[in-house]
matplotlib code that plots the C-alpha trace (Angstrom):
import matplotlib.pyplot as plt

x = [-72.0, -73.1, -72.8, -69.3, -68.1, -69.4, -67.6, -64.4, -64.4, -65.2, -62.4, -59.9, -60.8, -60.5, -57.1, -55.8, -57.0, -55.7, -52.5, -51.9, -53.1, -51.3, -47.8, -49.3, -51.6, -48.7, -46.6, -49.2, -48.6, -44.9, -44.9, -48.1, -47.9, -50.0, -52.6, -50.5, -50.9, -50.9, -52.8, -54.9, -52.5, -54.1, -54.0, -57.4, -56.8, -54.9, -53.5, -55.7, -55.9, -57.8, -59.5, -61.3, -60.4, -57.9, -57.5, -60.7, -63.2, -66.2, -67.0, -64.7, -64.3, -62.4, -62.6, -59.1, -57.4, -57.2, -61.0, -61.5, -59.4, -61.4, -64.7, -66.2, -64.3, -66.0, -68.1, -69.5, -68.2, -71.5, -71.9, -68.4, -70.1, -72.3, -69.5, -69.5, -71.6, -74.9, -74.9, -78.1, -77.0, -79.5, -78.6, -80.5, -77.6, -74.7, -72.2, -74.4, -73.7, -77.3, -77.4, -81.1, -81.4, -79.0, -80.0, -78.0, -79.1, -77.2, -78.6, -81.2, -79.8, -80.0, -77.8, -78.3, -77.4, -74.0, -70.8, -68.4, -64.8, -62.3, -58.6, -59.6, -62.1, -65.8, -68.0, -71.0, -74.6, -75.5, -78.6, -78.3, -79.8, -77.9, -75.4, -72.0, -72.6, -69.4, -69.8, -68.9, -65.5, -63.8, -62.4, -61.8, -58.4, -57.2, -58.4, -56.2, -59.1, -62.6, -63.1, -66.6, -67.6, -71.2, -72.1, -69.7, -67.7, -64.5, -65.0, -62.0, -63.8, -65.7, -69.4, -72.7, -74.6, -73.5, -75.7, -73.0, -71.8, -68.6, -67.2, -63.6, -62.2, -58.4, -56.7, -53.3, -50.1, -48.2, -45.8, -42.1, -41.2, -42.4, -45.1, -48.5, -51.4, -54.4, -57.6, -59.9, -63.4, -66.3, -69.5, -73.3, -75.6, -72.8, -70.6, -67.3, -64.8, -61.2, -59.0, -55.4, -53.1, -49.7, -47.3, -44.3, -42.2, -40.5, -37.9, -36.4, -39.3, -41.9, -44.2, -47.5, -50.1, -53.0, -55.8, -58.7, -61.6, -64.4, -67.5, -70.6, -73.3, -76.9, -79.6, -80.4, -84.0, -85.5, -84.0, -81.2, -77.7, -75.2, -72.0, -69.3, -66.0, -63.8, -60.3, -58.2, -54.8, -52.5, -49.2, -47.2, -44.1, -42.2, -39.4, -36.5, -37.8, -41.1, -43.2, -45.5, -47.9, -50.5, -52.6, -55.5, -58.2, -61.2, -63.3, -66.5, -68.8, -72.0, -75.1, -77.8, -81.4, -83.7, -85.6, -88.9, -89.6, -92.7, -95.3, -95.7, -98.9, -97.0, -94.3, -96.9, -98.7, -102.1, -102.0, -103.7, -100.7, -101.8, -98.7, -98.8, -95.6, -94.8, -92.0, -88.5, -88.1, -90.9, -89.3, -90.0, -91.0, -88.4, -90.6, -93.5, -96.8, -100.0, -102.6, -106.0, -106.3, -107.6, -108.1, -109.6, -107.2, -104.1, -102.3, -100.0, -102.5, -102.6, -100.7, -99.3, -96.9, -94.8, -93.6, -91.2, -87.6, -86.1, -88.2, -86.2, -82.5, -79.8, -76.5, -73.8, -70.3, -68.4, -64.8, -63.2, -59.7, -57.9, -54.7, -53.4, -50.2, -48.4, -45.8, -43.8, -42.9, -40.8, -40.5, -43.9, -45.9, -47.3, -49.9, -52.2, -54.6, -56.8, -58.3, -60.8, -62.9, -65.7, -67.6, -70.7, -73.3, -75.9, -79.5, -82.3, -85.4, -88.8, -92.1, -95.3, -98.7, -100.6, -103.5, -101.2, -99.2, -102.3, -103.5, -100.2, -100.0, -103.4, -102.3, -99.2, -99.9, -101.5, -98.6, -95.4, -94.6, -93.4, -95.2, -96.5, -99.5, -98.7, -98.6, -98.7, -96.3, -94.0, -90.2, -89.5, -86.0, -84.2, -80.7, -78.2, -74.9, -72.8, -69.6, -68.4, -65.2, -63.7, -60.7, -60.0, -57.0, -55.7, -52.8, -51.5, -49.3, -47.8, -47.4, -46.4, -49.3, -51.5, -52.2, -53.9, -55.7, -57.5, -58.8, -61.4, -63.5, -65.1, -67.2, -69.4, -71.7, -73.6, -76.2, -78.4, -81.4, -83.9, -87.0, -89.4, -91.6, -91.1, -92.8, -91.4, -91.6, -95.1, -95.8, -94.2, -92.3, -89.7, -89.5, -86.6, -87.1, -88.2, -86.4, -87.6, -91.2, -91.6, -95.0, -94.7, -92.0, -91.4, -88.1, -85.2, -83.5, -80.1, -79.4, -76.3, -74.9, -72.1, -70.6, -68.2, -66.9, -64.4, -63.1, -60.8, -59.7, -57.3, -56.2, -54.7, -52.4, -52.1, -51.1, -48.1, -50.3, -52.8, -55.5, -56.5, -59.1, -60.5, -62.1, -63.4, -65.9, -66.9, -69.0, -71.0, -72.7, -74.7, -76.2, -78.7, -80.4, -82.7, -83.7, -85.7, -88.6, -88.8, -92.1, -94.9, -96.8, -93.9, -94.3, -98.1, -97.9, -95.1, -92.8, -89.1, -88.7, -85.4, -85.6, -82.8, -82.2, -79.4, -78.7, -75.9, -74.7, -71.5, -71.2, -71.2, -69.1, -67.5, -65.8, -64.6, -61.9, -60.1, -58.6, -56.3, -57.6, -55.2, -52.6, -55.4, -58.6, -59.6, -62.7, -64.0, -66.8, -68.0, -70.7, -71.3, -73.8, -74.3, -76.3, -77.0, -78.4, -82.0, -81.6, -83.0, -83.0, -83.7, -86.9, -87.8, -87.7, -89.0, -92.3, -93.5, -95.1, -92.6, -94.1, -94.1, -92.2, -88.7, -87.6, -85.3, -82.0, -81.9, -79.9, -78.6, -77.1, -75.0, -73.8, -71.5, -69.9, -67.8, -64.9, -62.3, -60.1, -57.1, -55.4, -53.2, -56.1, -59.1, -60.0, -63.4, -65.3, -68.6, -70.4, -73.6, -75.2, -78.1, -79.0, -81.6, -82.5, -84.6, -86.4, -86.8, -88.0, -90.9, -93.0, -96.7, -100.0, -100.9, -104.2, -103.7, -105.4, -108.8, -108.8, -109.9, -107.3, -103.9, -100.4, -97.6, -94.3, -91.6, -92.2, -90.2, -92.0, -90.3, -87.9, -86.5, -84.6, -82.3, -80.5, -78.8, -75.5, -72.9, -70.4, -67.6, -64.7, -62.2, -61.2, -58.5, -58.8, -55.7, -57.5, -57.7, -54.0, -53.6, -55.6, -59.0, -60.3, -63.9, -65.3, -68.6, -70.5, -74.0, -76.1, -79.3, -81.0, -84.3, -85.3, -88.6, -90.6, -91.1, -93.8, -96.9, -97.1, -98.6, -101.4, -101.4, -105.0, -106.6, -109.6, -109.1, -105.5, -105.4, -102.1, -101.3, -100.5, -97.0, -95.3, -93.7, -93.7, -90.5, -88.9, -89.3, -86.4, -84.8, -84.2, -83.9, -81.2, -78.3, -76.0, -73.1, -70.6, -68.0, -65.1, -61.9, -59.7, -56.0, -55.1, -52.0, -49.9, -51.7, -55.4, -57.7, -61.4, -64.3, -68.0, -70.1, -73.8, -75.6, -78.9, -81.3, -84.2, -87.8, -88.4, -91.5, -92.0, -94.2, -94.6, -97.8, -96.1, -99.0, -96.7, -93.5, -91.0, -89.8, -86.3, -83.8, -80.3, -77.8, -74.8, -71.7, -68.5, -65.1, -61.9, -58.6, -55.9, -52.4, -50.7, -47.5, -47.4, -44.9, -44.6, -41.7, -42.3, -45.7, -45.8, -48.6, -50.7, -54.1, -57.5, -60.6, -64.1, -66.9, -70.4, -73.0, -76.3, -75.0, -78.3, -80.3, -82.4, -85.5, -86.2, -87.2, -84.3, -84.4, -87.6, -89.0, -90.8, -94.2, -96.2, -99.4, -99.7, -98.1, -94.4, -92.4, -89.5, -86.6, -86.1, -82.7, -80.5, -80.3, -77.2, -74.4, -71.0, -67.9, -64.4, -61.4, -57.8, -55.2, -51.6, -48.8, -45.8]
y = [46.3, 43.1, 41.3, 42.7, 41.8, 38.3, 38.0, 39.4, 36.9, 34.0, 35.0, 35.4, 32.0, 30.4, 32.0, 31.0, 27.4, 27.0, 28.7, 26.3, 23.3, 24.1, 22.7, 19.6, 18.9, 19.5, 16.9, 14.2, 14.7, 15.1, 14.3, 16.3, 18.1, 20.9, 19.9, 19.6, 22.3, 19.8, 20.7, 19.0, 19.9, 21.7, 25.0, 25.9, 24.9, 26.5, 26.0, 24.6, 27.9, 29.3, 26.2, 25.1, 27.9, 26.0, 27.6, 29.6, 29.3, 29.5, 28.2, 30.4, 29.6, 31.6, 32.1, 32.0, 34.2, 31.3, 30.8, 34.6, 34.7, 31.8, 33.5, 35.6, 38.9, 41.7, 39.5, 41.6, 41.3, 40.0, 37.2, 36.0, 34.7, 32.1, 29.5, 29.5, 27.1, 28.6, 31.7, 32.1, 34.6, 35.8, 38.1, 39.7, 39.1, 36.6, 39.0, 40.4, 44.0, 45.2, 46.6, 46.4, 42.8, 41.4, 39.7, 37.6, 35.6, 33.3, 31.5, 33.9, 37.1, 39.0, 41.4, 44.3, 42.2, 41.1, 43.1, 43.8, 44.9, 45.9, 45.8, 46.7, 49.4, 48.7, 49.5, 50.8, 50.0, 47.9, 49.8, 49.9, 53.4, 55.4, 53.0, 51.6, 48.0, 46.0, 45.4, 49.1, 48.8, 45.6, 44.1, 40.4, 40.8, 42.8, 40.6, 38.1, 36.4, 36.7, 35.2, 34.7, 33.8, 32.8, 33.1, 34.4, 37.3, 38.4, 41.1, 43.0, 43.6, 47.0, 46.7, 48.1, 46.0, 42.5, 40.3, 37.6, 37.1, 39.0, 39.0, 40.3, 41.3, 41.5, 43.1, 42.0, 43.8, 45.5, 43.3, 43.3, 43.9, 46.4, 45.1, 45.5, 43.1, 43.4, 41.5, 42.0, 40.4, 40.0, 38.1, 37.7, 40.8, 42.9, 42.6, 44.5, 44.9, 46.1, 45.8, 47.2, 47.2, 48.7, 47.7, 49.9, 47.2, 47.7, 50.6, 51.3, 49.6, 51.5, 49.8, 50.6, 49.6, 51.3, 49.7, 50.8, 48.9, 49.8, 47.6, 47.9, 45.5, 45.5, 44.3, 40.7, 41.4, 44.3, 47.6, 49.6, 48.9, 48.8, 50.8, 50.7, 52.5, 51.4, 52.5, 51.2, 52.2, 51.0, 52.5, 50.5, 51.3, 48.7, 49.8, 47.6, 47.4, 45.9, 49.1, 49.3, 51.9, 51.4, 53.9, 52.7, 54.3, 53.0, 55.0, 53.6, 55.2, 53.3, 53.7, 51.3, 51.1, 49.1, 45.9, 45.2, 42.8, 40.7, 38.6, 34.9, 35.7, 38.0, 35.4, 32.8, 35.2, 35.0, 38.6, 40.1, 42.3, 45.1, 44.5, 40.7, 40.2, 37.0, 34.7, 35.5, 38.1, 40.3, 43.8, 47.5, 48.8, 50.0, 52.6, 54.9, 53.1, 54.8, 54.5, 55.9, 58.9, 58.3, 62.0, 63.9, 66.4, 65.0, 62.9, 61.0, 60.5, 56.7, 55.2, 52.4, 54.9, 54.2, 51.0, 53.0, 52.0, 55.5, 56.2, 53.8, 54.5, 54.5, 56.3, 56.3, 57.7, 56.5, 57.1, 55.4, 56.3, 54.1, 54.6, 51.7, 51.3, 48.8, 50.1, 47.5, 48.8, 45.9, 42.2, 41.3, 44.6, 46.5, 49.1, 48.8, 51.2, 52.1, 55.5, 55.9, 58.5, 57.9, 60.3, 59.4, 60.9, 59.7, 59.7, 57.5, 58.0, 56.4, 57.5, 58.6, 58.5, 61.7, 61.0, 60.3, 63.4, 65.5, 64.4, 65.2, 68.5, 69.6, 68.6, 70.8, 73.7, 76.0, 75.3, 75.2, 78.0, 77.3, 74.1, 73.5, 71.4, 68.0, 67.8, 64.0, 61.3, 62.6, 62.4, 61.1, 62.2, 61.0, 62.3, 61.1, 62.5, 62.2, 61.3, 58.7, 58.8, 56.7, 55.1, 51.6, 51.3, 48.4, 47.3, 43.7, 42.2, 38.7, 37.8, 34.2, 32.0, 35.0, 37.2, 40.2, 42.7, 45.8, 48.7, 51.2, 52.0, 55.3, 56.5, 59.3, 58.7, 61.8, 61.2, 63.6, 62.5, 64.4, 63.3, 65.2, 64.9, 67.1, 67.7, 66.5, 68.2, 67.6, 65.3, 62.6, 59.7, 60.4, 64.1, 65.9, 66.5, 70.1, 70.5, 74.0, 72.7, 70.7, 69.2, 68.1, 67.4, 64.2, 64.2, 66.4, 65.1, 64.5, 61.5, 61.0, 57.9, 58.1, 54.9, 53.9, 50.4, 49.2, 45.7, 43.4, 39.9, 37.3, 34.4, 31.7, 29.0, 25.8, 22.1, 22.9, 25.2, 22.4, 24.2, 27.8, 29.6, 33.0, 35.3, 38.5, 41.2, 44.4, 47.4, 49.1, 52.5, 54.0, 57.5, 58.2, 61.4, 62.3, 65.9, 67.6, 66.7, 62.9, 62.4, 64.3, 64.6, 66.7, 69.2, 69.3, 69.8, 72.4, 70.5, 69.6, 67.2, 66.2, 62.6, 60.9, 57.6, 55.6, 51.9, 50.4, 47.4, 47.4, 43.6, 41.7, 38.6, 36.3, 33.2, 29.9, 27.4, 25.5, 22.2, 19.8, 16.4, 14.7, 15.5, 15.8, 16.7, 19.9, 20.6, 24.2, 25.8, 29.4, 31.6, 35.2, 38.0, 40.9, 44.1, 46.0, 49.4, 48.8, 47.9, 50.4, 53.0, 55.9, 54.2, 53.2, 56.8, 58.4, 56.5, 56.9, 59.9, 62.0, 60.8, 57.1, 54.7, 54.1, 50.5, 48.5, 47.4, 44.0, 41.5, 38.0, 35.0, 32.5, 29.1, 26.8, 23.4, 21.9, 19.7, 20.1, 17.5, 18.1, 15.2, 15.0, 14.0, 15.4, 18.4, 19.4, 21.3, 20.5, 23.0, 22.7, 26.0, 27.6, 31.3, 33.3, 36.8, 39.2, 42.4, 41.8, 44.8, 44.7, 47.4, 47.0, 48.9, 49.1, 50.3, 53.6, 53.2, 55.0, 56.2, 53.2, 54.1, 52.6, 53.9, 52.1, 52.0, 49.6, 47.6, 45.1, 41.9, 39.3, 36.5, 34.4, 31.2, 29.3, 26.0, 23.7, 22.4, 23.5, 21.3, 22.1, 20.0, 19.1, 15.6, 14.6, 10.8, 8.7, 6.9, 10.2, 10.2, 13.7, 15.1, 15.8, 16.9, 17.4, 20.1, 20.3, 22.4, 21.9, 23.6, 22.5, 25.5, 25.8, 29.4, 30.1, 32.9, 32.4, 35.1, 36.3, 39.8, 42.1, 44.5, 43.5, 43.1, 46.4, 47.6, 45.1, 45.3, 41.5, 39.6, 37.8, 34.1, 33.4, 31.7, 28.5, 29.6, 29.6, 33.0, 33.9, 33.5, 30.9, 27.6, 24.5, 23.1, 24.8, 22.3, 22.9, 20.5, 20.6, 18.8, 20.5, 18.8, 19.5, 17.1, 19.1, 22.0, 24.5, 23.5, 23.8, 23.1, 23.1, 22.2, 23.0, 22.8, 24.9, 23.8, 26.2, 24.5, 25.9, 29.1, 30.8, 34.4, 35.7, 35.5, 33.5, 30.9, 31.0, 31.4, 29.6, 29.3, 25.9, 24.7, 25.1, 24.0, 26.1, 24.5, 26.7, 25.9, 27.4, 26.3, 28.1, 27.8, 29.0, 28.5, 30.4, 30.7, 33.3, 34.9, 37.4, 40.2, 38.8, 36.4, 34.6, 34.6, 33.0, 32.5, 31.7, 30.7, 31.0, 29.7, 30.6, 28.7, 26.1, 24.2, 27.5, 26.9, 29.1, 30.1, 32.9, 34.3, 37.4, 37.8, 41.0, 39.4, 40.4, 39.7, 38.0, 39.0, 37.7, 38.8, 40.2, 38.3, 38.8, 36.0, 34.5, 35.2, 32.7, 31.0, 33.6, 33.2, 35.2, 35.0, 36.7, 37.1, 37.9, 38.9, 40.3, 42.4]
z = [3.5, 5.2, 1.8, 1.2, 4.7, 4.3, 1.0, 2.4, 5.3, 3.0, 0.6, 3.4, 4.8, 1.4, 0.7, 4.1, 3.7, 0.2, 1.0, 3.8, 2.0, -1.3, -0.4, 1.2, -1.8, -4.2, -2.4, -3.0, -6.7, -7.1, -10.8, -11.7, -14.9, -16.5, -19.1, -22.2, -24.8, -27.6, -30.7, -33.4, -36.2, -39.2, -41.0, -39.6, -36.0, -33.1, -29.7, -26.9, -25.0, -28.0, -29.3, -26.1, -23.6, -21.5, -18.0, -18.3, -15.5, -17.9, -21.3, -23.5, -27.2, -29.8, -33.5, -34.8, -37.3, -39.7, -39.6, -39.9, -43.1, -44.6, -44.0, -46.8, -47.3, -45.5, -43.1, -40.2, -36.7, -35.6, -38.2, -37.2, -34.0, -35.7, -35.6, -31.8, -29.7, -28.4, -30.5, -32.5, -35.2, -37.8, -40.7, -43.6, -46.0, -46.4, -44.8, -42.1, -43.2, -43.4, -39.9, -39.0, -40.3, -37.6, -34.4, -31.9, -28.8, -26.5, -23.5, -22.0, -23.6, -26.8, -28.7, -26.4, -23.3, -24.5, -23.8, -26.7, -26.2, -28.9, -27.8, -24.3, -25.2, -24.7, -27.7, -25.6, -26.2, -29.3, -30.5, -34.3, -34.5, -31.9, -30.3, -31.2, -32.5, -32.9, -36.7, -37.4, -35.8, -37.1, -40.3, -40.5, -42.2, -39.2, -36.4, -34.5, -32.8, -31.5, -28.0, -26.4, -22.9, -23.2, -19.5, -16.8, -18.3, -16.7, -13.9, -15.3, -18.6, -19.0, -19.9, -18.7, -21.2, -20.3, -18.2, -18.6, -22.1, -23.1, -26.6, -27.1, -30.5, -30.6, -33.6, -35.1, -34.3, -37.1, -39.0, -38.3, -42.0, -44.6, -47.0, -48.6, -48.4, -50.7, -51.4, -54.3, -54.1, -56.5, -56.0, -56.2, -56.4, -58.0, -54.9, -55.2, -52.5, -52.3, -49.3, -48.9, -45.8, -45.6, -42.8, -42.1, -40.5, -37.1, -36.8, -33.3, -31.6, -33.6, -36.1, -37.7, -40.3, -42.1, -44.0, -46.2, -47.7, -50.0, -50.3, -52.5, -53.4, -54.5, -52.0, -52.8, -52.1, -54.1, -55.3, -53.6, -52.5, -49.5, -49.4, -46.8, -46.6, -43.7, -42.5, -39.7, -38.4, -35.6, -34.2, -31.7, -29.7, -27.7, -25.3, -24.2, -20.6, -21.7, -21.7, -24.7, -26.1, -28.9, -30.7, -32.9, -34.9, -36.8, -39.3, -40.8, -43.3, -44.1, -46.3, -47.2, -48.4, -46.3, -47.0, -45.2, -42.4, -43.4, -41.7, -42.3, -44.2, -46.5, -47.0, -47.9, -50.3, -48.4, -47.0, -50.0, -50.9, -53.3, -55.4, -55.5, -53.5, -51.7, -50.6, -49.6, -52.4, -50.9, -51.2, -51.5, -54.9, -57.4, -59.0, -57.8, -58.5, -59.7, -56.9, -56.3, -54.1, -50.6, -50.0, -52.8, -54.5, -52.8, -55.5, -53.1, -50.2, -50.6, -47.7, -49.9, -51.4, -48.4, -50.2, -52.4, -51.7, -51.6, -48.5, -46.3, -45.9, -43.2, -43.1, -40.3, -39.9, -36.8, -35.6, -32.6, -31.3, -28.7, -26.8, -24.7, -22.7, -20.5, -17.9, -15.9, -12.5, -11.4, -12.2, -10.8, -11.0, -14.0, -15.0, -18.0, -19.4, -22.4, -23.1, -25.9, -27.7, -30.2, -32.4, -34.3, -36.6, -39.0, -40.2, -41.1, -43.3, -43.0, -44.7, -43.1, -44.8, -45.5, -43.1, -40.2, -40.9, -41.2, -37.8, -36.2, -38.0, -36.7, -33.2, -33.3, -35.8, -33.2, -30.7, -32.8, -35.3, -38.8, -39.5, -43.1, -44.0, -45.6, -49.4, -49.6, -48.4, -45.7, -45.5, -42.0, -41.1, -37.9, -37.1, -34.5, -33.2, -30.1, -28.5, -26.0, -24.0, -21.3, -19.6, -18.3, -16.0, -14.0, -11.9, -12.0, -9.3, -9.4, -5.7, -5.2, -6.0, -6.5, -9.6, -8.3, -10.6, -9.5, -11.6, -12.6, -15.7, -16.2, -19.3, -20.4, -23.4, -24.8, -27.5, -29.4, -31.4, -33.5, -35.5, -37.7, -40.8, -43.8, -47.1, -50.4, -53.7, -55.0, -52.0, -54.2, -52.6, -55.4, -54.7, -53.1, -49.3, -48.4, -45.1, -44.9, -44.7, -41.4, -41.0, -37.4, -34.8, -32.9, -31.0, -30.1, -27.0, -25.4, -23.3, -21.2, -19.5, -16.9, -15.8, -13.1, -12.4, -9.8, -10.1, -8.1, -9.0, -7.4, -9.5, -7.2, -8.7, -6.6, -7.0, -9.2, -11.2, -11.9, -10.0, -10.7, -8.5, -9.4, -6.9, -8.4, -7.6, -9.3, -8.3, -11.1, -10.9, -13.9, -14.0, -16.8, -17.9, -20.8, -21.5, -24.2, -26.5, -26.2, -28.2, -29.9, -26.6, -25.2, -28.0, -27.7, -23.9, -24.3, -21.9, -22.1, -19.2, -17.7, -16.3, -14.5, -12.8, -11.3, -11.2, -9.1, -7.3, -5.1, -5.0, -8.2, -7.6, -10.2, -8.8, -10.3, -10.9, -13.5, -12.4, -14.4, -13.2, -15.6, -18.3, -20.8, -18.9, -17.1, -15.1, -14.8, -12.8, -12.2, -10.7, -11.6, -10.9, -13.3, -13.6, -16.8, -17.9, -19.0, -22.7, -25.1, -22.3, -24.7, -25.9, -22.4, -21.2, -24.4, -24.5, -20.9, -19.3, -17.3, -14.0, -14.9, -12.7, -14.0, -14.6, -12.4, -13.8, -15.4, -13.3, -13.8, -12.0, -14.0, -13.0, -15.1, -14.8, -17.5, -18.7, -21.4, -23.0, -25.1, -27.0, -30.0, -32.3, -30.4, -28.3, -26.9, -24.3, -22.7, -20.4, -18.4, -17.3, -15.6, -15.9, -14.1, -15.5, -13.5, -14.3, -18.1, -19.9, -22.4, -24.1, -24.1, -23.5, -19.8, -18.4, -16.5, -13.1, -12.8, -16.5, -18.5, -21.1, -21.9, -22.3, -24.2, -22.3, -21.1, -17.9, -15.8, -16.5, -14.2, -14.5, -17.3, -16.7, -19.0, -18.7, -21.1, -22.4, -25.0, -26.7, -29.2, -30.5, -33.2, -34.3, -36.7, -37.2, -37.9, -40.7, -42.7, -43.2, -41.8, -44.7, -43.0, -39.7, -38.4, -36.2, -34.4, -31.9, -30.5, -27.8, -26.1, -24.5, -22.6, -22.0, -20.2, -18.7, -15.0, -14.5, -16.2, -17.8, -15.2, -16.2, -19.8, -20.8, -22.0, -19.9, -17.1, -16.2, -15.9, -16.3, -19.5, -18.8, -20.2, -17.3, -18.5, -22.1, -24.2, -24.8, -28.5, -30.9, -28.6, -30.5, -28.4, -30.6, -32.5, -34.2, -36.5, -38.0, -40.8, -42.4, -43.5, -46.1, -46.8, -49.7, -50.6, -49.2, -51.4, -51.0, -48.0, -48.5, -46.0, -46.0, -42.9, -42.0, -39.4, -38.0, -36.2, -34.4, -34.6, -32.7, -31.3, -32.4, -29.6, -25.8, -26.0, -28.2, -30.7, -33.7, -34.6, -37.4, -38.8, -38.2, -41.0, -42.1, -44.1, -45.8, -46.5, -48.3, -49.2, -50.9, -50.5, -53.2, -52.4, -49.1, -49.8, -53.5, -54.8, -58.2, -58.5, -56.0, -55.1, -52.2, -50.3, -53.4, -52.7, -54.3, -52.3, -53.3, -50.7, -51.2, -48.6, -48.5, -50.9, -51.2, -51.5, -48.3, -48.2, -44.6, -42.2, -40.2, -38.0, -35.9, -34.6, -31.7, -30.3, -27.2, -28.5, -32.2, -35.4, -35.6, -38.5, -40.1, -42.4, -44.9, -45.0, -48.1, -51.0, -52.4, -52.5, -54.3, -53.6, -55.1, -53.4, -54.7, -52.0, -52.5, -50.4, -51.6]

ax = plt.figure().add_subplot(projection="3d")
ax.plot(x, y, z, "-o")
ax.set_aspect("equal")
plt.show()
């Protein structure tokens, strides 16, 4: 209460001072004008509000619809972000569709600490197994833009994951006229994709579209394939008084075979692999090998049978419904809201060796009825299902110089997970699963998250609208509960614990300004505090004993200072930032006091601090005759641990010294540059290069990956071609990794041991034909 009262008084004093000073200050600049919304003209550029985030109090950059339509068809919603400054995006394939091969980090934060919002609806936690990652809910042909704030996200945006970064995906509105749009794509690794969208046109204020895509491709590394079917629909009604209602639905059905993460020794071919595998093509086996028995009389007892590709698959089906509305209640007052409902289900398969299954079977067979002794390699089945529902509502009041926004977000997320090992016919890795022969049980629990967020924001416009000040605050309250069998020990001890916790903060401020210091330059600054649900909460609570201390919420403080310039031939943004991140979670073995044994569970391990700079810009030089323009972004980022790992060393409980070390998977430099050429009205070509600096792979900084640079290119032919009833006919060629760079991409980081990596994909070619009717 003391913090809130202090904030209230400070805000009131600031408002009073600025309100009184505003007219006087404005009079000192009678001819002041807003920063001009001029634009670097080109078919792949856009207005300044999107290009460099004009009027935003933090570094806010967008990926435009033009850029999205030039990307490879079917590119995932996560890989779209690699064109933004500061985002370290790693993907197992050129499109980023293989879900467990994706990773993202920005400043001090990773994928699970970034908030994602689709048309006003939050996508929930980003865990690939049981969460709602953004790449299941978007299609690049249906997006208007993707906007990212790397540090201080808007307090009016709903998220319990974000420690600062917020990424918003905005879909296009239905077209005003009836028509069809289709794209047919073919490419490397037997890639085939078809996309079709039908727009109804507008009739009496009602318009709609529906789209469907079907994607399939072989894995570039080893046997197996990826299949994705995706449907989207949007229905919009616009009333004459400005009221509006929109209903949207997304359905995504996904299946893939896994590819393994490998160590640097396996990559280099010095790990003594039994099958002679090495390099970036290191993959699972496409046929069942003949191996010696490790248990006499059990044909498939050798643990190396787990390298057969059919033992590693993932399948998900997700549906998200959204209903949004805007209701004006006067010239300066309106209500906005978004209600949403999500349904999910799926499964994953991973193998378990005979010896491990036999041990677990013997631990449980006298306790749990119906278990069957293992026959050989085990079929490890994990299932997920659940539903998520919520509401975001806000009121917006334009009151003189003030734009006031107040609102609430509520959400309930129920999630059910099971995991068990089953026999297969003959114990063979190629045998059909025998789901009536469970060998041992591992999980069967339900977890629930209930979230409530209140937010209030005042945007104050001063100096003839040349100065914008934002004062915002939110209160976040998260209840969590997990009930059931969380791990094998719960089955063995015949317990079904119910563990609950709560994390909340009633005062999370976000304040800042954007000031037009001239007709072409703008200064911005911001400060924000954030709290987030402990990432991977289900794993956190599933590993520890029921009586273990629950973790504190992860919290952050973000400072930014920057400048933007917007000129007819050049626009750019430069931001300096500092971020402190407390209560980082990490899983490791900790000595149990008085026992001499260790237990593996998540702990708060202290503070992380990041500081650096981000730059982005576009330049269209006069000497190029209007036929070429250049784009670039670069980030310099230092991310360090500020504390040692407490109680890490087995047997002694001594801390592991990591203070001052670089956080793994945090490159110091990320640089991207490209040139776009428009020699005629019907050709657009682009070549770009992306450089990722070297990265450490563990907390002790004893292993690192080399830096790498990937070159991509595309050329678009068309630009309004029409043939009979066909219009907007276009042909696009995309080439990813043009120079066939061989590198290690996604890192599964560790504390003090060698990490696992996913090699980056080789050169990939894709051709797309688009037409509208």
